[in-house]
All heavy atoms as a GROMACS GRO file, in nm:
protein
  616
    1MET      N    1   7.411  11.552   0.625
    1MET     CA    2   7.476  11.418   0.625
    1MET      C    3   7.627  11.434   0.604
    1MET      O    4   7.674  11.517   0.520
    1MET     CB    5   7.416  11.334   0.511
    1MET     CG    6   7.463  11.191   0.513
    1MET     SD    7   7.360  11.094   0.406
    1MET     CE    8   7.480  10.989   0.337
    2MET      N    9   7.700  11.361   0.680
    2MET     CA   10   7.852  11.375   0.676
    2MET      C   11   7.909  11.271   0.583
    2MET      O   12   7.877  11.154   0.588
    2MET     CB   13   7.902  11.353   0.817
    2MET     CG   14   8.052  11.372   0.830
    2MET     SD   15   8.110  11.342   0.997
    2MET     CE   16   8.024  11.465   1.091
    3GLY      N   17   7.999  11.316   0.497
    3GLY     CA   18   8.070  11.226   0.411
    3GLY      C   19   8.183  11.153   0.481
    3GLY      O   20   8.219  11.188   0.594
    4PHE      N   21   8.238  11.047   0.414
    4PHE     CA   22   8.341  10.972   0.478
    4PHE      C   23   8.467  11.057   0.506
    4PHE      O   24   8.525  11.039   0.613
    4PHE     CB   25   8.381  10.855   0.387
    4PHE     CG   26   8.493  10.773   0.443
    4PHE    CD1   27   8.469  10.686   0.552
    4PHE    CD2   28   8.619  10.774   0.390
    4PHE    CE1   29   8.572  10.607   0.605
    4PHE    CE2   30   8.726  10.699   0.441
    4PHE     CZ   31   8.700  10.616   0.553
    5ARG      N   32   8.507  11.142   0.414
    5ARG     CA   33   8.628  11.224   0.436
    5ARG      C   34   8.614  11.315   0.554
    5ARG      O   35   8.708  11.332   0.630
    5ARG     CB   36   8.662  11.301   0.309
    5ARG     CG   37   8.715  11.216   0.199
    5ARG     CD   38   8.744  11.296   0.081
    5ARG     NE   39   8.776  11.211  -0.032
    5ARG     CZ   40   8.871  11.229  -0.118
    5ARG    NH1   41   8.949  11.335  -0.107
    5ARG    NH2   42   8.895  11.150  -0.215
    6SER      N   43   8.499  11.381   0.567
    6SER     CA   44   8.479  11.472   0.678
    6SER      C   45   8.468  11.396   0.812
    6SER      O   46   8.523  11.437   0.914
    6SER     CB   47   8.360  11.558   0.656
    6SER     OG   48   8.243  11.483   0.640
    7TRP      N   49   8.411  11.274   0.806
    7TRP     CA   50   8.405  11.186   0.924
    7TRP      C   51   8.544  11.146   0.967
    7TRP      O   52   8.580  11.150   1.086
    7TRP     CB   53   8.317  11.067   0.897
    7TRP     CG   54   8.316  10.970   1.013
    7TRP    CD1   55   8.237  10.976   1.118
    7TRP    CD2   56   8.396  10.850   1.022
    7TRP    NE1   57   8.266  10.866   1.204
    7TRP    CE2   58   8.360  10.788   1.142
    7TRP    CE3   59   8.493  10.792   0.941
    7TRP    CZ2   60   8.424  10.673   1.189
    7TRP    CZ3   61   8.554  10.674   0.987
    7TRP    CH2   62   8.518  10.619   1.107
    8LYS      N   63   8.625  11.105   0.870
    8LYS     CA   64   8.765  11.061   0.898
    8LYS      C   65   8.848  11.177   0.964
    8LYS      O   66   8.918  11.157   1.054
    8LYS     CB   67   8.828  11.009   0.770
    8LYS     CG   68   8.966  10.945   0.793
    8LYS     CD   69   9.011  10.871   0.673
    8LYS     CE   70   9.067  10.967   0.567
    8LYS     NZ   71   9.136  10.900   0.456
    9GLN      N   72   8.826  11.295   0.906
    9GLN     CA   73   8.901  11.412   0.957
    9GLN      C   74   8.855  11.441   1.102
    9GLN      O   75   8.940  11.480   1.187
    9GLN     CB   76   8.876  11.534   0.867
    9GLN     CG   77   8.952  11.656   0.905
    9GLN     CD   78   9.103  11.637   0.899
    9GLN    OE1   79   9.155  11.559   0.818
    9GLN    NE2   80   9.177  11.707   0.979
   10LEU      N   81   8.725  11.430   1.126
   10LEU     CA   82   8.676  11.452   1.260
   10LEU      C   83   8.735  11.353   1.358
   10LEU      O   84   8.768  11.386   1.476
   10LEU     CB   85   8.520  11.447   1.261
   10LEU     CG   86   8.450  11.469   1.392
   10LEU    CD1   87   8.480  11.604   1.447
   10LEU    CD2   88   8.299  11.445   1.378
   11GLN      N   89   8.747  11.226   1.317
   11GLN     CA   90   8.798  11.122   1.402
   11GLN      C   91   8.949  11.148   1.434
   11GLN      O   92   8.994  11.132   1.544
   11GLN     CB   93   8.782  10.984   1.342
   11GLN     CG   94   8.643  10.940   1.328
   11GLN     CD   95   8.564  10.947   1.459
   11GLN    OE1   96   8.612  10.896   1.560
   11GLN    NE2   97   8.453  11.014   1.459
   12ARG      N   98   9.024  11.197   1.337
   12ARG     CA   99   9.164  11.237   1.361
   12ARG      C  100   9.172  11.347   1.461
   12ARG      O  101   9.260  11.343   1.550
   12ARG     CB  102   9.231  11.274   1.231
   12ARG     CG  103   9.265  11.157   1.145
   12ARG     CD  104   9.344  11.204   1.022
   12ARG     NE  105   9.378  11.087   0.944
   12ARG     CZ  106   9.393  11.090   0.816
   12ARG    NH1  107   9.376  11.199   0.745
   12ARG    NH2  108   9.426  10.975   0.750
   13VAL      N  109   9.088  11.448   1.451
   13VAL     CA  110   9.089  11.557   1.544
   13VAL      C  111   9.057  11.506   1.683
   13VAL      O  112   9.122  11.544   1.784
   13VAL     CB  113   8.988  11.666   1.500
   13VAL    CG1  114   8.966  11.773   1.613
   13VAL    CG2  115   9.036  11.737   1.372
   14ARG      N  116   8.956  11.423   1.695
   14ARG     CA  117   8.918  11.370   1.826
   14ARG      C  118   9.029  11.286   1.889
   14ARG      O  119   9.056  11.287   2.004
   14ARG     CB  120   8.793  11.292   1.816
   14ARG     CG  121   8.670  11.375   1.798
   14ARG     CD  122   8.547  11.290   1.789
   14ARG     NE  123   8.430  11.369   1.775
   14ARG     CZ  124   8.309  11.324   1.750
   14ARG    NH1  125   8.287  11.194   1.735
   14ARG    NH2  126   8.203  11.405   1.733
   15TRP      N  127   9.101  11.208   1.800
   15TRP     CA  128   9.211  11.126   1.850
   15TRP      C  129   9.323  11.206   1.905
   15TRP      O  130   9.381  11.180   2.009
   15TRP     CB  131   9.263  11.035   1.735
   15TRP     CG  132   9.381  10.949   1.775
   15TRP    CD1  133   9.509  10.973   1.742
   15TRP    CD2  134   9.380  10.833   1.856
   15TRP    NE1  135   9.590  10.876   1.794
   15TRP    CE2  136   9.517  10.791   1.864
   15TRP    CE3  137   9.278  10.759   1.920
   15TRP    CZ2  138   9.550  10.675   1.938
   15TRP    CZ3  139   9.316  10.646   1.994
   15TRP    CH2  140   9.446  10.605   2.000
   16ARG      N  141   9.354  11.317   1.836
   16ARG     CA  142   9.462  11.406   1.878
   16ARG      C  143   9.427  11.484   2.003
   16ARG      O  144   9.518  11.525   2.077
   16ARG     CB  145   9.497  11.506   1.765
   16ARG     CG  146   9.566  11.442   1.652
   16ARG     CD  147   9.604  11.539   1.542
   16ARG     NE  148   9.654  11.469   1.425
   16ARG     CZ  149   9.607  11.487   1.306
   16ARG    NH1  150   9.509  11.576   1.283
   16ARG    NH2  151   9.657  11.417   1.203
   17GLN      N  152   9.300  11.493   2.037
   17GLN     CA  153   9.256  11.562   2.158
   17GLN      C  154   9.268  11.476   2.277
   17GLN      O  155   9.271  11.524   2.395
   17GLN     CB  156   9.113  11.615   2.144
   17GLN     CG  157   9.100  11.728   2.047
   17GLN     CD  158   8.953  11.766   2.020
   17GLN    OE1  159   8.861  11.695   2.057
   17GLN    NE2  160   8.932  11.880   1.961
   18LEU      N  161   9.284  11.342   2.262
   18LEU     CA  162   9.298  11.252   2.373
   18LEU      C  163   9.438  11.268   2.432
   18LEU      O  164   9.534  11.295   2.366
   18LEU     CB  165   9.275  11.109   2.329
   18LEU     CG  166   9.140  11.065   2.277
   18LEU    CD1  167   9.146  10.922   2.226
   18LEU    CD2  168   9.037  11.086   2.386
   19SER      N  169   9.444  11.243   2.562
   19SER     CA  170   9.578  11.243   2.625
   19SER      C  171   9.657  11.122   2.583
   19SER      O  172   9.601  11.023   2.530
   19SER     CB  173   9.559  11.246   2.781
   19SER     OG  174   9.507  11.121   2.825
   20LEU      N  175   9.786  11.122   2.611
   20LEU     CA  176   9.865  11.005   2.577
   20LEU      C  177   9.824  10.877   2.654
   20LEU      O  178   9.826  10.771   2.601
   20LEU     CB  179  10.014  11.035   2.605
   20LEU     CG  180  10.078  11.132   2.508
   20LEU    CD1  181  10.223  11.165   2.552
   20LEU    CD2  182  10.077  11.084   2.368
   21GLN      N  183   9.778  10.900   2.776
   21GLN     CA  184   9.731  10.786   2.854
   21GLN      C  185   9.599  10.724   2.794
   21GLN      O  186   9.586  10.602   2.788
   21GLN     CB  187   9.701  10.822   3.000
   21GLN     CG  188   9.828  10.842   3.079
   21GLN     CD  189   9.857  10.990   3.106
   21GLN    OE1  190   9.791  11.079   3.045
   21GLN    NE2  191   9.955  11.024   3.185
   22GLN      N  192   9.515  10.813   2.748
   22GLN     CA  193   9.391  10.764   2.681
   22GLN      C  194   9.422  10.696   2.551
   22GLN      O  195   9.364  10.589   2.518
   22GLN     CB  196   9.294  10.880   2.658
   22GLN     CG  197   9.238  10.936   2.786
   22GLN     CD  198   9.156  11.063   2.766
   22GLN    OE1  199   9.194  11.144   2.688
   22GLN    NE2  200   9.047  11.074   2.834
   23GLN      N  201   9.511  10.753   2.468
   23GLN     CA  202   9.548  10.689   2.344
   23GLN      C  203   9.615  10.551   2.371
   23GLN      O  204   9.579  10.456   2.299
   23GLN     CB  205   9.646  10.776   2.265
   23GLN     CG  206   9.580  10.902   2.208
   23GLN     CD  207   9.686  10.986   2.135
   23GLN    OE1  208   9.804  10.962   2.138
   23GLN    NE2  209   9.638  11.090   2.070
   24SER      N  210   9.704  10.549   2.467
   24SER     CA  211   9.764  10.420   2.504
   24SER      C  212   9.662  10.318   2.552
   24SER      O  213   9.670  10.200   2.519
   24SER     CB  214   9.873  10.443   2.610
   24SER     OG  215   9.975  10.522   2.561
   25GLY      N  216   9.569  10.365   2.629
   25GLY     CA  217   9.460  10.274   2.682
   25GLY      C  218   9.377  10.214   2.570
   25GLY      O  219   9.348  10.098   2.566
   26TRP      N  220   9.340  10.299   2.472
   26TRP     CA  221   9.264  10.256   2.358
   26TRP      C  222   9.342  10.149   2.278
   26TRP      O  223   9.289  10.044   2.243
   26TRP     CB  224   9.230  10.371   2.265
   26TRP     CG  225   9.097  10.434   2.300
   26TRP    CD1  226   9.076  10.550   2.367
   26TRP    CD2  227   8.968  10.385   2.266
   26TRP    NE1  228   8.944  10.575   2.379
   26TRP    CE2  229   8.870  10.472   2.314
   26TRP    CE3  230   8.920  10.274   2.198
   26TRP    CZ2  231   8.739  10.455   2.297
   26TRP    CZ3  232   8.787  10.255   2.180
   26TRP    CH2  233   8.694  10.343   2.228
   27LEU      N  234   9.466  10.183   2.253
   27LEU     CA  235   9.552  10.092   2.175
   27LEU      C  236   9.576   9.959   2.246
   27LEU      O  237   9.574   9.850   2.190
   27LEU     CB  238   9.683  10.158   2.131
   27LEU     CG  239   9.671  10.267   2.032
   27LEU    CD1  240   9.806  10.332   2.012
   27LEU    CD2  241   9.621  10.212   1.900
   28THR      N  242   9.594   9.967   2.378
   28THR     CA  243   9.615   9.844   2.459
   28THR      C  244   9.488   9.755   2.450
   28THR      O  245   9.497   9.634   2.432
   28THR     CB  246   9.646   9.876   2.603
   28THR    OG1  247   9.767   9.955   2.604
   28THR    CG2  248   9.668   9.752   2.686
   29GLY      N  249   9.372   9.816   2.462
   29GLY     CA  250   9.250   9.739   2.447
   29GLY      C  251   9.230   9.677   2.312
   29GLY      O  252   9.194   9.561   2.301
   30LEU      N  253   9.264   9.751   2.206
   30LEU     CA  254   9.252   9.700   2.072
   30LEU      C  255   9.355   9.590   2.048
   30LEU      O  256   9.327   9.492   1.970
   30LEU     CB  257   9.267   9.810   1.966
   30LEU     CG  258   9.148   9.906   1.963
   30LEU    CD1  259   9.181  10.027   1.870
   30LEU    CD2  260   9.022   9.840   1.920
   31ILE      N  261   9.471   9.601   2.106
   31ILE     CA  262   9.576   9.498   2.090
   31ILE      C  263   9.523   9.370   2.159
   31ILE      O  264   9.541   9.258   2.105
   31ILE     CB  265   9.711   9.542   2.154
   31ILE    CG1  266   9.774   9.649   2.063
   31ILE    CG2  267   9.803   9.427   2.174
   31ILE    CD1  268   9.887   9.724   2.128
   32ALA      N  269   9.463   9.383   2.274
   32ALA     CA  270   9.406   9.264   2.345
   32ALA      C  271   9.298   9.198   2.262
   32ALA      O  272   9.293   9.076   2.249
   32ALA     CB  273   9.356   9.306   2.483
   33LEU      N  274   9.216   9.280   2.205
   33LEU     CA  275   9.109   9.227   2.115
   33LEU      C  276   9.169   9.156   1.991
   33LEU      O  277   9.128   9.042   1.959
   33LEU     CB  278   9.015   9.340   2.065
   33LEU     CG  279   8.913   9.303   1.964
   33LEU    CD1  280   8.819   9.201   2.024
   33LEU    CD2  281   8.841   9.425   1.915
   34GLY      N  282   9.270   9.222   1.931
   34GLY     CA  283   9.331   9.157   1.812
   34GLY      C  284   9.398   9.028   1.849
   34GLY      O  285   9.389   8.932   1.770
   35ALA      N  286   9.471   9.017   1.959
   35ALA     CA  287   9.537   8.899   2.000
   35ALA      C  288   9.432   8.791   2.027
   35ALA      O  289   9.454   8.671   1.991
   35ALA     CB  290   9.625   8.924   2.123
   36THR      N  291   9.326   8.824   2.092
   36THR     CA  292   9.221   8.728   2.118
   36THR      C  293   9.156   8.675   1.990
   36THR      O  294   9.139   8.551   1.973
   36THR     CB  295   9.112   8.792   2.207
   36THR    OG1  296   9.172   8.835   2.333
   36THR    CG2  297   8.995   8.691   2.234
   37MET      N  298   9.130   8.767   1.896
   37MET     CA  299   9.071   8.721   1.774
   37MET      C  300   9.166   8.641   1.686
   37MET      O  301   9.125   8.544   1.622
   37MET     CB  302   9.018   8.844   1.696
   37MET     CG  303   8.901   8.910   1.761
   37MET     SD  304   8.764   8.806   1.795
   37MET     CE  305   8.713   8.757   1.630
   38ALA      N  306   9.297   8.672   1.693
   38ALA     CA  307   9.393   8.588   1.620
   38ALA      C  308   9.397   8.449   1.679
   38ALA      O  309   9.402   8.351   1.602
   38ALA     CB  310   9.535   8.657   1.630
   39ALA      N  311   9.393   8.439   1.810
   39ALA     CA  312   9.393   8.304   1.876
   39ALA      C  313   9.267   8.228   1.841
   39ALA      O  314   9.269   8.105   1.809
   39ALA     CB  315   9.408   8.321   2.026
   40VAL      N  316   9.155   8.297   1.840
   40VAL     CA  317   9.027   8.233   1.808
   40VAL      C  318   9.030   8.187   1.660
   40VAL      O  319   8.989   8.070   1.628
   40VAL     CB  320   8.909   8.326   1.835
   40VAL    CG1  321   8.779   8.273   1.771
   40VAL    CG2  322   8.886   8.346   1.984
   41SER      N  323   9.074   8.270   1.575
   41SER     CA  324   9.084   8.237   1.430
   41SER      C  325   9.178   8.120   1.410
   41SER      O  326   9.146   8.038   1.322
   41SER     CB  327   9.131   8.356   1.346
   41SER     OG  328   9.045   8.461   1.357
   42ALA      N  329   9.288   8.114   1.480
   42ALA     CA  330   9.382   7.999   1.466
   42ALA      C  331   9.324   7.869   1.511
   42ALA      O  332   9.371   7.760   1.467
   42ALA     CB  333   9.512   8.033   1.536
   43THR      N  334   9.230   7.868   1.601
   43THR     CA  335   9.178   7.746   1.656
   43THR      C  336   9.039   7.709   1.610
   43THR      O  337   8.981   7.609   1.652
   43THR     CB  338   9.174   7.755   1.810
   43THR    OG1  339   9.092   7.867   1.851
   43THR    CG2  340   9.317   7.772   1.867
   44GLN      N  341   8.980   7.786   1.516
   44GLN     CA  342   8.847   7.760   1.464
   44GLN      C  343   8.851   7.640   1.370
   44GLN      O  344   8.947   7.615   1.305
   44GLN     CB  345   8.794   7.877   1.391
   44GLN     CG  346   8.743   7.992   1.474
   44GLN     CD  347   8.623   7.951   1.555
   44GLN    OE1  348   8.526   7.897   1.506
   44GLN    NE2  349   8.624   7.980   1.682
   45LEU      N  350   8.744   7.564   1.367
   45LEU     CA  351   8.729   7.459   1.272
   45LEU      C  352   8.663   7.511   1.148
   45LEU      O  353   8.544   7.520   1.135
   45LEU     CB  354   8.641   7.347   1.332
   45LEU     CG  355   8.699   7.276   1.455
   45LEU    CD1  356   8.598   7.176   1.515
   45LEU    CD2  357   8.829   7.206   1.425
   46GLU      N  358   8.748   7.549   1.055
   46GLU     CA  359   8.705   7.601   0.928
   46GLU      C  360   8.811   7.562   0.824
   46GLU      O  361   8.917   7.512   0.858
   46GLU     CB  362   8.681   7.754   0.931
   46GLU     CG  363   8.798   7.830   0.983
   46GLU     CD  364   8.764   7.976   1.014
   46GLU    OE1  365   8.644   8.012   1.029
   46GLU    OE2  366   8.859   8.053   1.020
   47PRO      N  367   8.778   7.583   0.696
   47PRO     CA  368   8.878   7.545   0.593
   47PRO      C  369   9.012   7.617   0.620
   47PRO      O  370   9.019   7.730   0.667
   47PRO     CB  371   8.817   7.598   0.463
   47PRO     CG  372   8.669   7.595   0.489
   47PRO     CD  373   8.654   7.626   0.633
   48ALA      N  374   9.121   7.546   0.585
   48ALA     CA  375   9.258   7.593   0.618
   48ALA      C  376   9.283   7.732   0.560
   48ALA      O  377   9.349   7.818   0.621
   48ALA     CB  378   9.358   7.493   0.569
   49PHE      N  379   9.234   7.758   0.436
   49PHE     CA  380   9.256   7.890   0.375
   49PHE      C  381   9.201   7.998   0.462
   49PHE      O  382   9.267   8.097   0.490
   49PHE     CB  383   9.195   7.896   0.232
   49PHE     CG  384   9.197   8.034   0.177
   49PHE    CD1  385   9.315   8.085   0.121
   49PHE    CD2  386   9.086   8.117   0.182
   49PHE    CE1  387   9.318   8.214   0.074
   49PHE    CE2  388   9.086   8.245   0.130
   49PHE     CZ  389   9.201   8.294   0.076
   50TRP      N  390   9.075   7.984   0.500
   50TRP     CA  391   9.009   8.090   0.578
   50TRP      C  392   9.068   8.101   0.717
   50TRP      O  393   9.080   8.210   0.770
   50TRP     CB  394   8.857   8.067   0.588
   50TRP     CG  395   8.793   8.090   0.457
   50TRP    CD1  396   8.733   7.998   0.376
   50TRP    CD2  397   8.787   8.215   0.384
   50TRP    NE1  398   8.688   8.059   0.262
   50TRP    CE2  399   8.720   8.188   0.262
   50TRP    CE3  400   8.829   8.346   0.411
   50TRP    CZ2  401   8.697   8.290   0.171
   50TRP    CZ3  402   8.804   8.445   0.318
   50TRP    CH2  403   8.739   8.416   0.198
   51GLN      N  404   9.105   7.988   0.773
   51GLN     CA  405   9.171   7.994   0.911
   51GLN      C  406   9.300   8.070   0.896
   51GLN      O  407   9.327   8.157   0.978
   51GLN     CB  408   9.194   7.852   0.952
   51GLN     CG  409   9.251   7.842   1.095
   51GLN     CD  410   9.276   7.697   1.135
   51GLN    OE1  411   9.289   7.609   1.052
   51GLN    NE2  412   9.282   7.676   1.266
   52GLY      N  413   9.385   8.042   0.799
   52GLY     CA  414   9.507   8.117   0.780
   52GLY      C  415   9.487   8.261   0.747
   52GLY      O  416   9.561   8.350   0.794
   53PHE      N  417   9.392   8.286   0.659
   53PHE     CA  418   9.365   8.423   0.617
   53PHE      C  419   9.320   8.511   0.733
   53PHE      O  420   9.377   8.617   0.757
   53PHE     CB  421   9.256   8.423   0.508
   53PHE     CG  422   9.218   8.562   0.461
   53PHE    CD1  423   9.304   8.636   0.374
   53PHE    CD2  424   9.101   8.621   0.505
   53PHE    CE1  425   9.267   8.763   0.335
   53PHE    CE2  426   9.061   8.748   0.461
   53PHE     CZ  427   9.149   8.820   0.379
   54MET      N  428   9.225   8.463   0.810
   54MET     CA  429   9.169   8.542   0.920
   54MET      C  430   9.278   8.558   1.034
   54MET      O  431   9.283   8.661   1.098
   54MET     CB  432   9.042   8.484   0.974
   54MET     CG  433   8.928   8.491   0.880
   54MET     SD  434   8.898   8.659   0.820
   54MET     CE  435   8.859   8.747   0.969
   55THR      N  436   9.354   8.451   1.058
   55THR     CA  437   9.462   8.462   1.155
   55THR      C  438   9.563   8.564   1.112
   55THR      O  439   9.610   8.645   1.192
   55THR     CB  440   9.527   8.323   1.174
   55THR    OG1  441   9.429   8.229   1.217
   55THR    CG2  442   9.634   8.332   1.281
   56GLY      N  443   9.594   8.567   0.983
   56GLY     CA  444   9.692   8.665   0.931
   56GLY      C  445   9.633   8.806   0.939
   56GLY      O  446   9.708   8.900   0.970
   57VAL      N  447   9.504   8.825   0.907
   57VAL     CA  448   9.447   8.958   0.912
   57VAL      C  449   9.450   9.009   1.055
   57VAL      O  450   9.492   9.127   1.084
   57VAL     CB  451   9.298   8.954   0.860
   57VAL    CG1  452   9.225   9.079   0.897
   57VAL    CG2  453   9.296   8.932   0.710
   58TRP      N  454   9.401   8.929   1.151
   58TRP     CA  455   9.405   8.974   1.291
   58TRP      C  456   9.544   8.994   1.346
   58TRP      O  457   9.574   9.082   1.420
   58TRP     CB  458   9.326   8.877   1.380
   58TRP     CG  459   9.177   8.893   1.367
   58TRP    CD1  460   9.094   8.807   1.301
   58TRP    CD2  461   9.098   9.001   1.413
   58TRP    NE1  462   8.964   8.858   1.306
   58TRP    CE2  463   8.962   8.974   1.376
   58TRP    CE3  464   9.121   9.120   1.481
   58TRP    CZ2  465   8.859   9.059   1.404
   58TRP    CZ3  466   9.020   9.203   1.512
   58TRP    CH2  467   8.888   9.175   1.469
   59GLY      N  468   9.637   8.904   1.310
   59GLY     CA  469   9.773   8.908   1.353
   59GLY      C  470   9.841   9.037   1.302
   59GLY      O  471   9.911   9.107   1.374
   60THR      N  472   9.823   9.063   1.170
   60THR     CA  473   9.885   9.184   1.113
   60THR      C  474   9.830   9.309   1.174
   60THR      O  475   9.906   9.404   1.208
   60THR     CB  476   9.859   9.184   0.957
   60THR    OG1  477   9.914   9.061   0.908
   60THR    CG2  478   9.914   9.305   0.893
   61GLY      N  479   9.699   9.317   1.194
   61GLY     CA  480   9.634   9.435   1.262
   61GLY      C  481   9.688   9.456   1.399
   61GLY      O  482   9.718   9.562   1.440
   62THR      N  483   9.713   9.344   1.473
   62THR     CA  484   9.762   9.353   1.609
   62THR      C  485   9.905   9.408   1.607
   62THR      O  486   9.944   9.489   1.692
   62THR     CB  487   9.753   9.216   1.678
   62THR    OG1  488   9.618   9.169   1.678
   62THR    CG2  489   9.805   9.223   1.819
   63VAL      N  490   9.987   9.358   1.518
   63VAL     CA  491  10.124   9.402   1.504
   63VAL      C  492  10.130   9.552   1.473
   63VAL      O  493  10.214   9.629   1.527
   63VAL     CB  494  10.205   9.318   1.403
   63VAL    CG1  495  10.338   9.380   1.367
   63VAL    CG2  496  10.220   9.179   1.454
   64VAL      N  497  10.042   9.600   1.385
   64VAL     CA  498  10.040   9.739   1.347
   64VAL      C  499  10.001   9.820   1.470
   64VAL      O  500  10.060   9.932   1.500
   64VAL     CB  501   9.937   9.767   1.233
   64VAL    CG1  502   9.909   9.914   1.213
   64VAL    CG2  503   9.990   9.705   1.103
   65LEU      N  504   9.906   9.773   1.548
   65LEU     CA  505   9.859   9.850   1.669
   65LEU      C  506   9.979   9.852   1.770
   65LEU      O  507   9.992   9.954   1.841
   65LEU     CB  508   9.738   9.786   1.729
   65LEU     CG  509   9.605   9.804   1.650
   65LEU    CD1  510   9.498   9.718   1.711
   65LEU    CD2  511   9.570   9.949   1.642
   66ILE      N  512  10.052   9.740   1.782
   66ILE     CA  513  10.165   9.742   1.875
   66ILE      C  514  10.266   9.847   1.828
   66ILE      O  515  10.324   9.919   1.908
   66ILE     CB  516  10.228   9.602   1.881
   66ILE    CG1  517  10.132   9.507   1.953
   66ILE    CG2  518  10.364   9.608   1.950
   66ILE    CD1  519  10.172   9.361   1.943
   67GLY      N  520  10.292   9.857   1.697
   67GLY     CA  521  10.377   9.959   1.644
   67GLY      C  522  10.331  10.097   1.676
   67GLY      O  523  10.413  10.185   1.714
   68LEU      N  524  10.201  10.125   1.666
   68LEU     CA  525  10.146  10.258   1.700
   68LEU      C  526  10.164  10.285   1.846
   68LEU      O  527  10.201  10.397   1.890
   68LEU     CB  528   9.999  10.266   1.662
   68LEU     CG  529   9.966  10.276   1.514
   68LEU    CD1  530   9.819  10.262   1.494
   68LEU    CD2  531  10.022  10.403   1.459
   69LEU      N  532  10.138  10.186   1.933
   69LEU     CA  533  10.159  10.204   2.077
   69LEU      C  534  10.307  10.237   2.111
   69LEU      O  535  10.333  10.325   2.192
   69LEU     CB  536  10.115  10.078   2.151
   69LEU     CG  537  10.123  10.089   2.303
   69LEU    CD1  538  10.037  10.200   2.359
   69LEU    CD2  539  10.080   9.954   2.360
   70VAL      N  540  10.400  10.167   2.043
   70VAL     CA  541  10.536  10.197   2.066
   70VAL      C  542  10.574  10.338   2.026
   70VAL      O  543  10.644  10.412   2.098
   70VAL     CB  544  10.629  10.091   1.992
   70VAL    CG1  545  10.774  10.134   1.988
   70VAL    CG2  546  10.614   9.953   2.056
   71ALA      N  547  10.519  10.379   1.911
   71ALA     CA  548  10.543  10.516   1.865
   71ALA      C  549  10.491  10.620   1.966
   71ALA      O  550  10.556  10.723   1.990
   71ALA     CB  551  10.479  10.534   1.726
   72ILE      N  552  10.374  10.598   2.017
   72ILE     CA  553  10.315  10.686   2.113
   72ILE      C  554  10.404  10.692   2.243
   72ILE      O  555  10.431  10.800   2.296
   72ILE     CB  556  10.170  10.649   2.147
   72ILE    CG1  557  10.082  10.686   2.034
   72ILE    CG2  558  10.122  10.716   2.276
   72ILE    CD1  559   9.939  10.634   2.051
   73GLN      N  560  10.452  10.575   2.285
   73GLN     CA  561  10.527  10.570   2.406
   73GLN      C  562  10.663  10.638   2.384
   73GLN      O  563  10.714  10.710   2.470
   73GLN     CB  564  10.550  10.428   2.452
   73GLN     CG  565  10.427  10.354   2.495
   73GLN     CD  566  10.364  10.424   2.614
   73GLN    OE1  567  10.424  10.467   2.704
   73GLN    NE2  568  10.226  10.432   2.609
   74VAL      N  569  10.727  10.622   2.266
   74VAL     CA  570  10.854  10.686   2.236
   74VAL      C  571  10.836  10.841   2.231
   74VAL      O  572  10.917  10.912   2.284
   74VAL     CB  573  10.915  10.630   2.107
   74VAL    CG1  574  11.026  10.717   2.056
   74VAL    CG2  575  10.956  10.487   2.129
   75SER      N  576  10.728  10.880   2.165
   75SER     CA  577  10.702  11.029   2.158
   75SER      C  578  10.679  11.085   2.292
   75SER      O  579  10.720  11.199   2.326
   75SER     CB  580  10.586  11.061   2.067
   75SER     OG  581  10.463  11.016   2.117
   76ALA      N  582  10.612  11.010   2.382
   76ALA     CA  583  10.584  11.059   2.520
   76ALA      C  584  10.715  11.068   2.599
   76ALA      O  585  10.737  11.163   2.674
   76ALA     CB  586  10.488  10.968   2.590
   77ARG      N  587  10.805  10.974   2.576
   77ARG     CA  588  10.931  10.975   2.648
   77ARG      C  589  11.022  11.091   2.603
   77ARG      O  590  11.092  11.148   2.681
   77ARG     CB  591  11.006  10.844   2.624
   77ARG     CG  592  11.139  10.842   2.689
   77ARG     CD  593  11.201  10.706   2.670
   77ARG     NE  594  11.141  10.616   2.772
   77ARG     CZ  595  11.189  10.498   2.805
   77ARG    NH1  596  11.290  10.451   2.734
   77ARG    NH2  597  11.137  10.425   2.894
   78ASN      N  598  11.009  11.125   2.476
   78ASN     CA  599  11.091  11.238   2.420
   78ASN      C  600  11.039  11.372   2.450
   78ASN      O  601  11.100  11.473   2.410
   78ASN     CB  602  11.110  11.216   2.268
   78ASN     CG  603  11.193  11.096   2.236
   78ASN    OD1  604  11.274  11.055   2.318
   78ASN    ND2  605  11.171  11.036   2.123
   79ARG      N  606  10.928  11.386   2.517
   79ARG     CA  607  10.873  11.515   2.543
   79ARG      C  608  10.941  11.580   2.666
   79ARG      O  609  10.990  11.524   2.754
   79ARG     CB  610  10.726  11.508   2.582
   79ARG     CG  611  10.643  11.490   2.455
   79ARG     CD  612  10.498  11.498   2.490
   79ARG     NE  613  10.423  11.488   2.359
   79ARG     CZ  614  10.296  11.508   2.352
   79ARG    NH1  615  10.226  11.539   2.454
   79ARG    NH2  616  10.236  11.498   2.234
   0.00000   0.00000   0.00000
């Protein structure tokens, strides 16, 4: 049975083995998912606290992913 730390390390190794195009593709897909979920969260009929909280969670995650994508693109350009 694999522990969380060894699983996380394995995922990092697999991520680094992907090409820059594959990494960019993954991040672009996750950004699209995050933007969709932020929009859905913002328009759901639920209490205002949860609506704002979930919109914030999805929005923040999407912004972080955009930052990672920019970092990958800058590193690819500098190669």
